[in-house]
C-alpha positions as CSV (number, residue, x, y, z in Angstrom):
1,M,181.1,-183.9,105.3
2,L,180.9,-186.6,102.5
3,L,182.1,-186.3,99.0
4,S,179.3,-185.9,96.3
5,T,179.0,-189.3,94.4
6,D,180.7,-188.1,91.1
7,I,183.8,-187.1,93.0
8,W,184.1,-190.2,95.0
9,V,183.5,-192.3,91.9
10,A,186.3,-190.4,90.1
11,A,188.6,-191.3,93.0
12,L,187.7,-194.8,92.9
13,I,188.4,-195.2,89.3
14,R,191.7,-193.2,89.6
15,R,193.0,-195.5,92.5
16,A,192.2,-198.5,90.2
17,E,193.8,-197.0,87.2
18,L,196.9,-196.2,89.2
19,A,197.2,-199.8,90.3
20,G,196.8,-201.1,86.7
21,A,193.3,-202.1,86.6
22,F,190.5,-200.8,84.1
23,A,187.5,-199.1,85.6
24,V,184.7,-197.5,84.0
25,V,181.4,-195.8,84.9
26,A,178.9,-198.3,83.7
27,R,176.0,-196.4,84.9
28,K,175.7,-192.8,85.9
29,G,173.3,-191.8,88.5
30,D,172.8,-188.6,90.8
31,A,175.8,-186.7,90.9
32,R,175.4,-185.5,94.3
33,A,173.7,-188.3,96.4
34,G,173.4,-191.5,94.1
35,S,174.2,-194.8,95.6
36,V,177.0,-196.8,94.3
37,L,177.4,-200.4,93.0
38,V,180.9,-201.7,92.4
39,K,181.5,-204.8,90.2
40,A,184.9,-206.3,90.4
41,V,185.8,-208.5,87.7
42,N,188.5,-211.0,88.2
43,R,190.2,-211.4,84.8
44,G,192.8,-213.9,86.2
45,E,190.7,-216.5,87.7
46,G,187.3,-215.6,86.1
47,G,184.2,-214.7,88.1
48,A,183.2,-211.2,89.7
49,R,182.0,-209.8,92.9
50,L,179.5,-207.1,93.6
51,F,179.7,-204.6,96.3
52,S,177.0,-202.5,97.6
53,E,177.4,-199.4,100.0
54,A,175.6,-199.5,103.3
55,T,175.6,-197.6,106.5
56,R,176.0,-199.5,109.8
57,G,173.8,-198.5,113.1
58,D,176.8,-196.7,114.2
59,G,176.9,-194.5,111.2
60,E,179.9,-196.1,109.5
61,R,179.9,-196.4,105.8
62,I,180.7,-199.9,104.9
63,W,180.5,-202.2,101.7
64,M,178.8,-205.5,101.5
65,Q,178.2,-208.3,99.0
66,P,174.5,-208.0,98.2
67,M,174.6,-211.5,96.7
68,A,176.9,-214.6,97.0
69,S,177.0,-215.3,93.2
70,T,180.2,-214.9,91.2
71,V,178.7,-215.4,87.9
72,E,178.6,-212.0,86.2
73,A,175.1,-212.8,84.3
74,D,173.7,-213.0,87.9
75,L,175.4,-209.8,89.2
76,D,174.3,-207.9,86.0
77,A,170.5,-209.1,86.6
78,Y,170.9,-207.6,90.2
79,I,172.2,-204.4,88.9
80,A,169.5,-204.1,86.3
81,R,166.8,-204.9,89.1
82,T,168.3,-202.2,91.2
83,A,168.5,-199.6,88.5
84,R,164.7,-200.2,88.0
85,I,164.0,-199.4,91.8
86,D,166.8,-196.7,92.1
87,P,167.2,-194.6,89.1
88,D,170.0,-192.5,91.0
89,V,172.3,-195.5,91.2
90,W,175.9,-195.6,90.0
91,V,177.6,-198.6,88.7
92,V,181.3,-198.9,88.5
93,E,182.8,-201.8,86.9
94,I,186.5,-202.6,87.6
95,E,188.5,-205.3,85.7
96,D,191.6,-206.4,87.4
97,R,193.8,-209.4,87.0
98,E,193.4,-210.2,90.9
99,G,189.9,-209.2,91.1
100,R,190.5,-206.2,93.6
101,H,187.7,-203.6,94.3
102,F,189.9,-200.8,95.4
103,L,187.4,-199.7,98.2
104,T,189.1,-197.9,101.1
105,E,186.2,-198.2,103.3
106,T,185.3,-201.3,105.5
107,V,184.3,-204.4,103.3
108,E,182.2,-207.2,104.8
109,T,182.4,-210.3,102.9
110,R,180.5,-213.4,102.9
């Protein structure tokens, strides 16, 4: 049984805050089954990364970077396009000195 999106997002934010990062829901989607985008902003070195949830063929939930850019404006444009297509999407923004994303599932990076 999977957690509802609102509970999963709250847990992610709590993990980030416990580690000293700042995290916020930048866009609230469907509480039960909305998809999630996580924007991890690196305040130490600058730049950001965007992570999108996906499901592999074997059913495992993973996270991937939908675009290679680390420019926040590019990531924000991607988020805006996604929100127009999927009004149920959640966006969590995490600001951290090290740019950590705090995701516990498998993360596939470029």
